[in-house]
N, C-alpha and C positions, 0 to 999 in steps of 0.2 A: 504494500500500499504506500502510496506516495505521501509526502508531507504537504498538507494544505496550508496556504498562507491565510492571513486574516481576511484578505479581499476575496479569496475563493470561498471561505466559510460564510462570509456576509452574503455573497452572490447566491450560494446554495440555500441559505436560510430564507432570503427574500423570495427566491423561486418557490420554495416549498410553501411559504405562507401565502403567496399569490395563487398557487394551485389550490390550496385549501380553501381560500376565500372564494375562488371561482366555483369549486365544488359545492360550497355552502349556499352560494347564490343560486346555482342550478337546482339544488334540492328545494330551496324556498320557492322558486318559480313552479316546480313540479307539484309541491304541496298546494300552492295557490290554485293551480289549474284543476287538480283533483277536487279540492274543496268547492270551487266554483261549479263543478259538474255535479257534485253530490251534496246539494243543499239540504236534503232531508237528513243527513247525518247530524245536522245541527238543530233539529227540531226537539222540542221538549217532550220527553217520554216519561212514563211512570218510573219512579226510582226504587220503590220498595215492592216486596212481594205482595203486600196487601193491596196497594194501588193497582198493580198489574192484574190481580185477581178481580178487583172491582171493574177494571176497564174491560176485561174479557167477558165478565158476566153480562155487561150491558150489550156487548156485541152478540153474545149468545141469545139474549132476549130479543134483540132485533131480528136475528136470523130465524128464530122460532116463530115470531109474529108474521114474518113473510111467508113461511112454509104453511102456517095454519091461519088462513084468513078469517076463520070463524070467531077467533078471539077478537073482541072489540077493544079498540084503544080508547081509554078514558081520557077526556080532556078536562083538565081542572080549570078553575077560574083564572089562575095565574097564567095558564098557557093560552087561554082564549082571549083575543083582543077585545077591548071594550068598544062598543059602538061609539061613533063620533056624534057629538051633540051639535045641533045647528048653532052657528055663530049669531049673536045678536048684532044687528047693524044699525 
């Protein structure tokens, strides 16, 4: 192995740092492009097992209601919009 001067070491170190920064920039651009294509990865999802079970139970109830149309869907007062009153002019 040959002896390296300080100038050679500095040049090699700068070259390695430059290549590493270029690699880091490329990985950042790739991560941005993947994230821009997969927006649903950043949506809010249930975090606990209980909330997952509750979310799945509502999906199961919706599916069973679609399969069995004889079950009536009850509309409560909170779900039903109030009729509009005429405006006094």
